[in-house]
C-alpha positions as CSV (number, residue, x, y, z in Angstrom):
1,M,0.0,-0.1,0.2
2,T,1.3,3.5,-0.9
3,R,0.6,6.9,0.8
4,S,-0.1,9.1,-1.9
5,S,2.5,12.4,-2.0
6,A,-0.4,14.7,-2.7
7,T,-1.9,14.5,0.7
8,R,1.6,15.4,2.4
9,L,2.7,19.1,2.5
10,A,6.1,19.8,3.7
11,T,8.1,18.6,6.6
12,V,11.3,19.1,8.3
13,T,14.8,17.7,7.9
14,L,16.7,15.5,10.5
15,A,19.0,16.6,12.6
16,A,22.6,18.6,11.3
17,A,24.2,15.9,14.2
18,S,27.0,13.1,12.8
19,L,24.7,10.4,14.2
20,L,28.6,8.9,15.2
21,A,27.3,8.5,18.4
22,L,24.0,8.0,21.1
23,A,23.8,10.4,23.2
24,A,23.0,9.4,26.9
25,Y,19.4,8.2,27.9
26,P,17.2,11.2,28.2
27,S,13.4,11.3,29.8
28,S,11.2,12.0,27.1
29,A,11.3,14.7,25.3
30,A,14.3,15.9,27.3
31,G,16.6,17.0,24.2
32,R,19.8,16.2,23.2
33,S,22.9,14.8,25.3
34,P,26.6,15.7,23.9
35,V,28.3,13.4,21.6
36,A,31.0,11.1,23.2
37,A,34.7,11.5,22.3
38,T,36.6,10.1,19.3
39,P,38.1,6.9,19.6
40,A,41.1,6.1,17.8
41,R,40.7,5.2,13.9
42,G,41.2,1.1,13.4
43,A,43.3,-0.1,10.7
44,T,40.9,1.2,7.9
45,G,41.7,4.6,9.4
46,A,37.1,4.7,9.4
47,L,35.4,4.3,12.5
48,G,32.4,2.1,12.6
49,I,28.9,3.4,13.6
50,L,26.6,1.8,16.5
51,R,23.0,1.7,16.0
52,L,20.6,0.5,18.9
53,N,17.4,1.4,20.8
54,Q,17.4,4.9,21.8
55,Q,14.9,4.7,24.0
56,G,15.8,1.8,25.9
57,Y,15.2,-2.7,26.3
58,L,13.1,-4.2,28.9
59,P,15.1,-6.3,31.2
60,G,14.4,-9.6,30.0
61,E,13.8,-9.2,26.3
62,T,16.2,-9.5,23.4
63,K,18.6,-6.7,23.0
64,Q,20.4,-6.3,19.8
65,A,22.6,-3.4,18.5
66,R,24.3,-3.1,14.9
67,L,27.5,-2.1,14.0
68,M,27.9,-0.4,10.4
69,A,31.2,-1.1,9.4
70,P,33.1,0.5,6.6
71,T,34.9,-2.9,5.9
72,R,34.9,-6.4,7.1
73,Q,36.8,-6.3,10.1
74,P,40.7,-6.8,9.3
75,G,41.3,-8.2,12.8
76,P,39.0,-9.3,15.7
77,T,36.9,-6.5,17.2
78,T,35.4,-7.0,20.7
79,F,33.1,-5.3,22.2
80,T,32.1,-4.4,26.0
81,V,29.4,-3.1,28.5
82,T,29.9,-1.3,31.5
83,D,27.3,0.3,33.8
84,A,26.9,3.8,35.2
85,A,29.9,3.1,37.8
86,G,32.1,1.9,35.1
87,H,32.0,-2.0,36.0
88,V,32.2,-4.2,33.1
89,V,28.7,-6.1,32.8
90,L,29.5,-7.8,29.3
91,R,32.1,-8.9,27.3
92,G,31.3,-10.2,23.7
93,S,33.4,-10.5,20.2
94,V,31.5,-9.1,17.2
95,P,30.8,-12.3,15.0
96,A,33.3,-13.1,12.6
97,V,30.4,-13.0,9.6
98,P,27.9,-9.8,9.3
99,A,24.6,-10.3,9.0
100,G,24.3,-8.6,5.4
101,S,25.7,-5.2,3.6
102,W,23.7,-2.0,3.4
103,N,25.7,0.4,1.3
104,A,29.2,1.2,-0.3
105,R,30.5,3.4,2.7
106,Y,29.0,0.9,5.1
107,P,29.0,-2.5,3.3
108,E,29.1,-4.9,6.5
109,V,26.7,-4.8,9.4
110,Y,27.1,-6.8,12.6
111,V,24.4,-7.9,14.8
112,L,25.8,-7.4,18.7
113,D,23.5,-9.4,21.2
114,L,23.5,-7.3,24.5
115,S,20.5,-9.6,25.7
116,A,22.4,-10.7,28.9
117,V,22.5,-7.0,30.6
118,R,19.1,-7.4,32.4
119,A,19.4,-5.2,35.3
120,P,17.5,-1.5,35.5
121,G,20.1,1.1,34.4
122,T,22.0,3.2,31.8
123,Y,25.0,1.3,30.4
124,R,27.7,2.1,28.0
125,L,28.6,0.3,24.5
126,S,31.9,0.2,23.2
127,T,34.0,-1.6,20.6
128,R,38.3,-2.4,20.3
129,G,40.6,-3.8,17.7
130,G,39.1,-4.3,14.0
131,I,36.7,-2.0,13.9
132,P,36.4,0.9,16.7
133,T,33.4,2.6,17.0
134,V,32.2,6.1,18.8
135,P,30.9,4.3,22.0
136,A,27.1,4.4,22.7
137,T,24.8,4.3,25.9
138,F,21.3,2.5,26.1
139,A,19.2,2.1,28.8
140,V,17.4,-1.1,30.4
141,A,14.2,-0.1,32.0
142,G,10.4,-1.8,32.8
143,A,7.7,-1.4,30.7
144,S,6.1,1.4,32.0
145,S,8.8,3.7,31.0
146,I,9.1,1.7,27.7
147,Y,6.1,1.5,26.3
148,G,4.3,4.0,28.7
149,T,6.3,6.8,27.3
150,V,5.3,5.7,24.1
151,L,1.7,5.6,24.7
152,S,1.0,9.0,26.3
153,D,3.5,10.8,23.8
154,G,1.3,9.3,21.3
155,I,-1.9,10.6,22.9
156,A,-0.4,14.0,23.2
157,F,0.0,14.1,19.8
158,D,-3.6,13.5,19.4
159,Q,-4.4,16.1,21.4
160,A,-2.3,18.3,19.2
161,Q,-4.2,17.5,16.6
162,R,-7.5,18.7,18.0
163,D,-9.5,20.8,15.7
164,G,-12.1,23.5,16.5
165,A,-13.2,24.9,20.2
166,D,-12.2,22.1,22.2
167,V,-8.7,22.2,22.0
168,I,-5.6,21.7,24.6
169,P,-2.8,24.6,24.2
170,G,0.3,21.7,24.9
171,A,3.1,22.9,24.3
172,L,2.6,24.1,21.0
173,D,0.0,26.6,22.3
174,R,-3.0,25.3,20.6
175,R,-5.9,27.7,20.0
176,P,-9.7,27.3,18.8
177,A,-9.7,27.3,14.9
178,H,-12.1,26.3,12.0
179,L,-14.8,27.3,14.0
180,T,-16.8,28.3,10.6
181,D,-17.2,24.5,10.6
182,R,-20.1,24.2,12.8
183,A,-22.2,25.7,10.0
184,A,-20.4,24.5,6.7
185,T,-22.0,23.7,3.4
186,V,-22.1,20.8,1.2
187,Y,-20.6,20.2,-2.0
188,A,-20.3,18.1,-4.9
189,W,-17.4,16.0,-5.6
190,P,-14.9,18.6,-7.6
191,T,-13.2,17.1,-11.3
192,M,-9.6,16.9,-10.2
193,E,-6.7,16.3,-12.2
194,P,-5.5,12.7,-12.4
195,D,-3.7,11.3,-9.4
196,S,-3.7,14.9,-8.1
197,D,-5.9,17.1,-5.7
198,L,-5.9,19.9,-8.2
199,I,-9.7,21.1,-9.2
200,T,-10.3,21.5,-12.9
201,D,-13.7,23.1,-12.4
202,P,-14.4,27.2,-12.2
203,D,-15.9,26.8,-8.6
204,L,-17.6,24.5,-6.2
205,T,-21.2,23.3,-6.7
206,P,-23.2,23.6,-3.5
207,V,-25.7,21.0,-2.7
208,G,-26.5,21.1,0.7
209,G,-25.8,22.1,4.7
210,P,-25.4,24.1,6.8
211,V,-23.9,21.2,8.8
212,D,-21.8,21.1,12.2
213,V,-18.6,19.4,11.1
214,A,-16.4,21.0,13.9
215,G,-14.2,19.3,15.8
216,G,-12.5,15.9,15.1
217,W,-8.4,16.2,14.4
218,F,-6.4,17.3,11.4
219,D,-5.3,14.0,9.4
220,A,-1.7,14.7,9.1
221,G,0.1,17.9,9.2
222,D,-2.1,19.8,7.2
223,Y,-5.6,20.8,8.5
224,L,-8.0,19.0,6.3
225,K,-10.2,15.9,8.1
226,F,-11.0,12.7,6.8
227,T,-13.6,10.3,8.1
228,H,-11.3,7.5,6.9
229,S,-8.6,8.1,9.0
230,T,-10.5,9.6,12.0
231,A,-12.4,6.7,12.0
232,Y,-9.2,4.6,12.3
233,A,-7.4,6.7,14.6
234,D,-10.7,6.3,17.0
235,V,-10.7,2.4,17.1
236,I,-7.1,2.7,17.6
237,L,-7.7,4.7,20.8
238,Y,-10.7,2.7,22.0
239,T,-9.2,-0.7,21.5
240,S,-6.4,0.8,23.2
241,A,-8.5,1.5,26.4
242,Q,-10.1,-2.0,26.7
243,L,-6.8,-3.6,26.2
244,L,-5.6,-1.6,29.5
245,G,-8.9,-1.9,31.1
246,D,-8.8,0.1,34.6
247,R,-4.9,1.1,33.7
248,A,-5.9,3.0,30.9
249,P,-4.8,6.8,31.1
250,T,-7.8,8.8,31.4
251,T,-6.1,10.6,28.5
252,L,-6.7,7.5,26.4
253,L,-10.8,7.6,27.2
254,A,-10.8,11.1,26.8
255,E,-9.3,11.4,23.5
256,A,-11.2,8.4,21.7
257,R,-14.1,10.2,22.9
258,H,-13.0,13.5,21.2
259,G,-13.2,11.3,17.9
260,E,-16.4,9.8,18.4
261,Q,-17.7,12.7,18.5
262,W,-16.5,14.1,16.0
263,L,-17.7,11.2,13.9
264,A,-21.4,11.2,15.2
265,K,-21.4,14.5,13.4
266,M,-20.4,12.9,9.9
267,W,-23.0,9.9,10.3
268,D,-26.9,11.6,9.6
269,P,-29.2,8.4,9.9
270,A,-32.3,10.4,9.3
271,T,-30.9,11.7,5.7
272,G,-29.0,8.3,5.1
273,V,-25.7,10.5,4.2
274,L,-22.2,9.5,5.1
275,Y,-20.1,13.2,4.9
276,L,-16.4,12.1,4.0
277,Q,-14.1,15.1,4.2
278,V,-14.1,18.8,5.5
279,G,-11.6,20.9,3.3
280,I,-9.7,20.8,0.0
281,G,-5.7,19.9,-0.6
282,S,-5.3,22.7,-3.4
283,G,-7.4,25.1,-5.3
284,N,-8.7,25.2,-8.6
285,E,-6.3,25.3,-12.3
286,A,-7.3,28.8,-13.0
287,G,-6.3,30.4,-9.7
288,T,-9.8,31.7,-8.7
289,F,-9.6,30.0,-5.5
290,T,-7.0,28.3,-3.2
291,G,-7.3,25.2,-0.7
292,D,-5.7,24.1,2.5
293,H,-2.0,23.2,0.7
294,D,-1.7,26.3,-0.6
295,H,-0.7,28.6,2.7
296,W,1.3,27.6,5.8
297,R,-0.1,29.2,8.4
298,L,-1.7,28.3,12.4
299,P,-5.0,26.7,12.0
300,Q,-7.2,29.6,13.5
301,A,-5.6,32.4,11.0
302,D,-8.2,30.8,8.6
303,D,-11.2,32.2,10.6
304,S,-10.3,35.6,9.9
305,D,-8.9,35.0,6.7
306,R,-11.0,37.2,4.3
307,A,-9.4,37.2,0.7
308,A,-11.9,36.3,-1.7
309,A,-9.4,33.5,-3.0
310,D,-9.2,32.0,-0.1
311,R,-12.8,31.4,0.4
312,Y,-12.9,27.8,0.7
313,V,-9.8,28.0,3.3
314,S,-12.2,30.2,5.6
315,H,-15.3,28.7,5.5
316,R,-14.2,25.3,4.3
317,P,-16.3,22.9,1.6
318,V,-17.3,19.4,3.0
319,F,-18.2,16.3,0.8
320,A,-20.4,13.4,1.2
321,A,-19.7,9.6,0.7
322,N,-23.0,9.1,-0.6
323,E,-26.1,10.3,-2.2
324,P,-29.1,10.7,0.6
325,G,-30.4,7.2,1.3
326,A,-27.9,5.4,-0.7
327,L,-25.5,2.5,0.1
328,I,-22.1,3.6,1.1
329,S,-18.4,2.6,0.1
330,P,-18.3,-0.9,2.6
331,N,-14.3,0.2,3.7
332,L,-16.0,3.6,5.2
333,V,-19.0,1.6,6.7
334,G,-17.1,-1.1,8.2
335,R,-14.4,0.9,10.4
336,V,-17.2,3.7,11.4
337,S,-19.4,1.8,12.7
338,A,-16.9,-0.1,14.5
339,A,-15.8,2.9,16.4
340,F,-19.4,3.3,17.2
341,A,-19.9,-0.1,18.4
342,L,-16.2,0.1,20.6
343,A,-17.8,3.9,22.1
344,A,-20.8,1.3,23.3
345,Q,-18.7,-1.2,25.0
346,A,-17.0,1.5,26.9
347,D,-20.1,3.2,27.8
348,A,-22.3,0.0,28.1
349,A,-22.1,-0.9,31.9
350,A,-21.9,3.0,33.3
351,Q,-24.0,5.2,31.1
352,P,-26.6,2.1,28.9
353,T,-28.4,4.9,27.2
354,R,-25.6,6.6,25.8
355,A,-24.3,3.2,25.1
356,R,-28.0,2.0,23.2
357,A,-27.6,5.3,21.2
358,E,-23.9,4.4,19.9
359,L,-24.7,1.2,19.3
360,H,-28.1,2.6,17.2
361,L,-25.4,4.6,15.0
362,A,-23.3,1.7,14.6
363,T,-26.5,-0.7,13.4
364,S,-27.8,2.2,11.2
365,L,-24.6,2.7,9.1
366,Y,-23.8,-0.7,8.9
367,A,-27.1,-1.3,7.4
368,R,-26.1,1.1,4.5
369,A,-22.5,-1.1,3.0
370,A,-22.9,-1.5,-0.3
371,V,-21.4,-5.1,0.6
372,D,-22.9,-6.7,-2.3
373,D,-22.1,-4.1,-5.2
374,P,-19.1,-1.9,-3.9
375,P,-18.0,0.8,-5.9
376,A,-15.0,-0.3,-8.0
377,Q,-12.9,2.4,-6.8
378,L,-13.6,2.1,-2.7
379,V,-14.2,5.8,-1.3
380,T,-11.7,6.9,1.2
381,A,-10.9,11.0,0.4
382,L,-10.7,13.4,-2.4
383,P,-9.0,12.9,-4.3
384,F,-8.7,8.8,-3.9
385,A,-5.0,9.0,-4.5
386,F,-4.8,10.5,-1.0
387,Y,-5.7,7.2,0.7
388,P,-5.9,4.4,-2.5
389,E,-7.7,1.8,-0.5
390,S,-8.2,-1.6,-2.2
391,T,-9.6,-3.6,0.4
392,W,-13.2,-3.5,2.3
393,R,-14.0,-6.6,3.8
394,D,-11.6,-6.1,7.0
395,D,-13.3,-3.1,7.8
396,M,-17.1,-5.0,7.4
397,E,-15.3,-7.7,9.8
398,L,-14.4,-5.0,12.2
399,G,-17.5,-3.5,12.3
400,A,-19.5,-6.7,13.0
401,A,-17.3,-8.0,15.4
402,E,-17.7,-4.9,17.2
403,I,-21.3,-4.2,17.0
404,A,-21.9,-7.9,17.9
405,L,-19.8,-7.5,21.4
406,A,-21.6,-4.2,22.0
407,A,-25.0,-5.8,21.3
408,H,-24.4,-8.4,23.9
409,R,-23.2,-6.5,26.5
410,L,-26.3,-4.4,26.4
411,G,-28.4,-7.7,25.8
412,Q,-29.7,-7.1,22.2
413,P,-29.4,-9.6,19.5
414,A,-26.1,-10.2,18.3
415,Q,-26.2,-13.7,16.5
416,R,-26.4,-12.2,13.0
417,Y,-23.5,-10.0,13.4
418,V,-20.9,-12.5,14.4
419,R,-22.2,-14.7,11.3
420,D,-21.7,-11.9,9.0
421,G,-17.9,-11.2,10.5
422,A,-16.8,-14.7,10.1
423,R,-18.4,-14.8,6.3
424,F,-15.9,-11.6,6.1
425,A,-12.9,-12.8,7.7
426,R,-13.6,-15.8,5.4
427,D,-13.6,-14.0,2.2
428,F,-11.1,-11.4,3.0
429,A,-8.4,-14.6,3.9
430,A,-9.5,-16.3,0.4
431,E,-8.4,-12.6,-1.1
432,G,-5.0,-13.8,0.3
433,S,-3.7,-10.4,1.2
434,T,0.0,-9.9,2.1
435,D,-0.4,-6.7,4.3
436,T,-0.2,-6.0,7.6
437,L,-1.9,-3.9,10.4
438,N,-1.8,-0.6,9.4
439,L,-4.4,2.1,7.9
440,Y,-5.3,-0.2,5.2
441,D,-5.6,-3.4,6.6
442,T,-7.4,-3.4,10.0
443,S,-7.6,-7.5,9.8
444,A,-5.9,-8.3,12.7
445,L,-8.1,-6.0,15.0
446,A,-11.2,-7.5,13.2
447,D,-9.4,-11.4,14.0
448,V,-9.1,-10.4,17.3
449,A,-12.5,-8.6,18.0
450,L,-14.3,-11.5,16.2
451,A,-12.6,-14.1,18.4
452,H,-13.8,-12.5,21.3
453,A,-17.3,-12.2,19.8
454,M,-17.2,-15.8,19.1
455,S,-16.3,-16.7,22.9
456,A,-19.0,-14.3,23.7
457,V,-22.1,-15.2,21.6
458,H,-22.5,-19.0,20.8
459,V,-23.2,-19.4,17.4
460,G,-22.9,-22.7,15.4
461,G,-22.0,-23.2,12.1
462,L,-19.4,-20.2,11.5
463,A,-17.2,-19.7,8.2
464,V,-14.3,-19.5,10.4
465,T,-13.6,-20.9,13.5
466,R,-10.9,-19.4,16.2
467,H,-8.3,-21.7,14.9
468,D,-8.6,-19.6,11.9
469,L,-8.5,-16.8,13.3
470,V,-5.5,-17.1,14.9
471,A,-3.8,-18.9,12.1
472,H,-4.1,-15.4,9.9
473,L,-2.9,-13.5,12.8
474,Q,0.0,-15.1,12.6
475,R,0.5,-15.3,9.4
476,Q,0.7,-12.0,9.6
477,I,3.1,-12.0,11.5
478,G,5.5,-14.5,9.6
479,T,5.1,-11.9,7.0
480,G,7.5,-9.6,9.3
481,V,9.3,-12.3,10.4
482,A,10.5,-13.1,7.2
483,H,11.0,-9.8,5.8
484,A,13.0,-9.1,8.8
485,A,15.5,-12.2,8.4
486,T,16.6,-10.6,4.8
487,D,17.1,-6.9,6.4
488,P,20.5,-6.6,7.9
489,F,19.1,-4.2,11.0
490,G,16.1,-6.3,10.9
491,A,13.0,-4.1,9.4
492,A,10.0,-5.9,9.4
493,A,8.6,-3.8,6.2
494,S,10.2,-2.4,2.9
495,V,12.3,0.5,3.9
496,D,12.0,2.1,-0.1
497,D,7.8,2.2,0.5
498,F,5.6,4.1,1.5
499,D,4.5,3.2,5.8
500,V,7.4,1.5,7.0
501,N,7.0,2.4,10.2
502,S,3.4,2.6,10.3
503,H,3.6,-1.1,9.3
504,S,6.6,-1.8,11.9
505,Y,4.3,-0.7,14.6
506,G,1.6,-2.3,13.8
507,L,3.4,-5.9,13.7
508,I,4.5,-5.4,17.3
509,A,0.7,-4.8,18.1
510,T,-0.2,-7.8,16.4
511,V,2.6,-9.8,18.1
512,A,1.1,-8.7,21.4
513,L,-2.6,-9.7,20.7
514,Y,-1.7,-12.9,19.2
515,D,0.2,-13.6,22.7
516,R,-3.0,-12.4,24.2
517,L,-5.0,-14.9,22.3
518,T,-2.3,-17.9,22.4
519,H,-0.8,-17.1,25.8
520,T,2.6,-17.7,24.4
521,S,5.4,-15.2,23.7
522,D,7.2,-17.1,20.5
523,Y,7.4,-13.7,18.7
524,Q,8.3,-11.5,21.7
525,G,11.8,-11.2,20.3
526,F,11.0,-10.1,16.8
527,A,9.0,-7.6,18.2
528,S,12.1,-6.3,20.6
529,T,14.0,-5.7,17.2
530,V,11.5,-4.4,15.5
531,R,10.7,-1.9,17.8
532,T,14.9,-1.2,18.0
533,W,14.8,-0.3,14.7
534,L,12.2,2.2,15.1
535,L,13.8,3.9,17.9
536,G,17.0,4.5,16.6
537,G,18.6,1.4,15.6
538,D,17.5,1.6,11.7
539,P,20.6,2.6,9.4
540,W,20.3,6.3,9.9
541,G,19.9,6.4,13.8
542,V,16.8,8.4,13.9
543,S,13.6,7.6,16.0
544,S,10.4,7.3,14.7
545,M,8.7,9.0,17.7
546,V,9.5,12.5,18.3
547,G,10.4,13.1,22.1
548,V,11.4,9.6,22.3
549,G,15.3,8.7,21.9
550,T,18.2,10.8,21.6
551,R,17.5,11.7,17.5
552,F,14.9,12.2,16.3
553,P,13.0,14.7,13.0
554,D,13.6,18.2,14.2
555,C,12.1,19.8,10.8
556,M,8.4,17.9,10.3
557,Q,6.4,18.6,7.5
558,H,3.9,19.6,10.4
559,Q,2.6,23.5,10.2
560,V,2.1,23.6,13.9
561,A,5.3,22.0,15.2
562,N,7.1,24.0,12.8
563,L,5.6,27.3,13.4
564,E,5.0,26.7,17.2
565,G,7.8,24.1,18.0
566,S,11.7,24.0,17.9
567,T,13.6,22.8,15.3
568,D,16.9,21.8,17.5
569,G,15.0,18.8,19.3
570,T,14.6,20.9,22.7
571,L,11.2,22.0,24.1
572,P,8.6,22.9,22.6
573,L,8.3,19.6,20.7
574,D,5.2,18.1,19.2
575,V,6.2,14.9,21.3
576,G,4.1,11.9,20.0
577,A,4.5,12.4,16.3
578,V,5.3,9.3,14.1
579,V,6.8,10.4,11.1
580,N,6.4,8.3,7.6
581,G,10.1,7.3,7.9
582,P,12.3,6.1,5.1
583,N,10.7,6.0,1.9
584,G,12.1,5.0,-1.6
585,A,14.6,7.1,-2.9
586,D,13.0,7.7,-6.3
587,N,10.3,9.6,-4.4
588,F,12.6,12.5,-4.4
589,D,13.6,12.6,-8.1
590,G,12.3,15.5,-8.5
591,G,13.8,17.4,-5.6
592,L,12.2,19.0,-2.4
593,G,11.6,22.1,-4.1
594,G,11.0,25.4,-2.4
595,F,9.9,26.8,0.9
596,M,6.5,27.8,0.9
597,G,6.0,31.6,2.3
598,G,5.3,31.5,5.9
599,M,7.7,28.4,6.6
600,V,9.9,28.0,9.4
601,R,13.0,27.0,6.9
602,C,14.3,24.1,8.7
603,T,17.0,21.8,7.1
604,S,20.2,19.5,7.6
605,A,23.0,19.5,6.2
606,A,22.5,16.1,3.7
607,D,25.8,14.2,3.7
608,H,24.9,14.1,7.5
609,L,21.9,11.2,6.4
610,T,22.3,10.7,2.8
611,R,25.6,8.7,3.7
612,F,23.3,5.9,5.4
613,D,21.1,5.8,2.4
614,G,20.7,2.3,1.2
615,A,18.7,-0.8,-0.3
616,G,17.0,1.8,-2.7
617,S,15.6,4.1,0.4
618,R,16.4,7.2,1.1
619,Y,15.8,9.4,5.0
620,V,15.5,13.5,4.6
621,D,14.5,15.3,7.4
622,D,13.3,18.7,6.2
623,V,10.4,21.1,6.3
624,R,9.8,20.1,2.7
625,A,10.4,16.5,2.7
626,W,6.8,14.8,3.1
627,Q,8.2,11.6,1.9
628,T,9.8,11.0,5.2
629,D,8.4,13.6,7.6
630,E,5.2,14.1,7.8
631,P,3.4,12.7,10.5
632,A,-0.1,11.5,10.5
633,L,-2.6,10.2,12.8
634,D,-2.4,6.4,11.4
635,M,1.1,6.4,12.2
636,T,1.0,7.6,15.6
637,G,-2.2,5.4,16.1
638,A,-0.2,2.6,15.4
639,A,2.6,3.3,18.0
640,I,-0.6,3.5,20.4
641,I,-1.7,0.5,19.6
642,A,1.7,-1.2,20.0
643,A,2.2,0.4,23.3
644,A,-1.0,-0.8,24.9
645,A,-1.3,-4.0,23.7
646,Q,2.7,-4.7,24.9
647,L,1.8,-3.0,27.8
648,S,-1.6,-4.8,28.5
649,L,1.1,-8.0,28.6
650,H,2.4,-6.8,32.0
651,P,-0.4,-6.2,34.4
652,G,2.0,-4.9,37.0
653,A,3.2,-1.9,34.5
654,V,1.9,1.4,35.8
655,V,0.4,3.4,33.1
656,R,0.6,7.3,33.7
């Protein structure tokens, strides 16, 4: 699956640091530590580079570091781990055989096993002999610190994405914005250039309204709002709260409710209309009106924009997914109805009246799914190239399973939805998809929910068994395991394609969901390797989540972060933002383009990261680099559920 360049604005450039060392283990968003002293160079005249988990490792888990070497070892190389007092706690030898090659500058990559270091604390890793390196530090800490930080920071990102009046100021001084969305006009779908958001019509055509679509979340670094991605993010939040139960932080459920309240505005059972999105990306070809992507500003500026050409920026258009009463693209129906049903489950015990209303929203929408005649091109966004989804049965399985669970808790009939969910699960499996949990594939969440529904609601003769669902989860994990075995850094997904970070966090979540169903821990070593890759153990030494680790994106393509945050890794930061990560080098063939008016220029010296590019991939930390440096709801959502699912396996962990 891919994320189109058309939906991305312009981000920021990665740190101008040499990345020759990892600094001391910091708390989240605590800033950067000084670089360690450089050791004497080895026989090759060049230093190796150490890559490891910049946030830290759990005491009992697999702990791997990578040594990027400029040449095969000219002689034996040893490594030493010392504690904070300088005592040696581990000695070892760098393997004679490398795990693989990365690029011409670093043709040999060696895996160092640090698993024997189990006591909580801060440690220093160094090498001697054939391949000397700048020493690097790492931490060993409990699940509360490791996964709890990812969870709390991920929630903070969603809070910073809020739109409307109910914003949380936070570190980025967020203010109410787009209050005109309270009375928005509905427009017909515009005509656009192929695979572009540039509108070719002379103007938009109003067809209805006013409707109240205020609130919700910005989708990414821009200010557009999409039902498709919001529903996914909301499902993630509610599911994460379920997984943690009484340990779930209050902010987690509060953020889930914020998303659900906006989705409730987007579905109108009375007219049978599901609204699709708020805002347009670009303006029109003739230049008579602009769109969101034509400006770089703080969101609250839109409410006072009086320029005639900016009329669809100050008063944003709304588009519907269907004509009144017509059937609706089933991918949208499935995920939105799942969000409503999860809200009903959360409210069933304490607020049954509200829960029944939420379940009605879910079932009324579910009944409108075009499952017998789905559109040839599924409806996700305008243009479709923003989010080119190709599957829908996973979403419908998810919706059916969550409705069944909500109905069961409220004492209403649920058998029909269990049967539907099983049928959708069977048919989705028959498609032979090789995707894993991310915005475009919700089947892992659906399989788990359906397994629970099948246990709670006894129905005979279903199209799948619990064993089938578990086996499907295992196949998805197997996809990541197989890829990691071919990558010298253990990457679980392709580094030359879109959304590698999202897929990687999704696999960590899937491992934990699988463990919960099977009461096993067979893939936790894999999950640790993937988390290391995500949090600084990749070739570039860049953590995927802002504020977590010692080196993370400084120059995100995110307007609020760029205009209100820092550009050097110090506070204030848009903590918790997960960026796309490395991407195919061919996505940069046209260059980065110029800086938009209003941008805080943020870019790094190119060689600081380009020397680590390899395997057809590239990483650029630059405010213009949407390809690698724009965060989004779905990518941070993947980190949130990865953290919550893994925390659920640690009942003693305190979640703040």
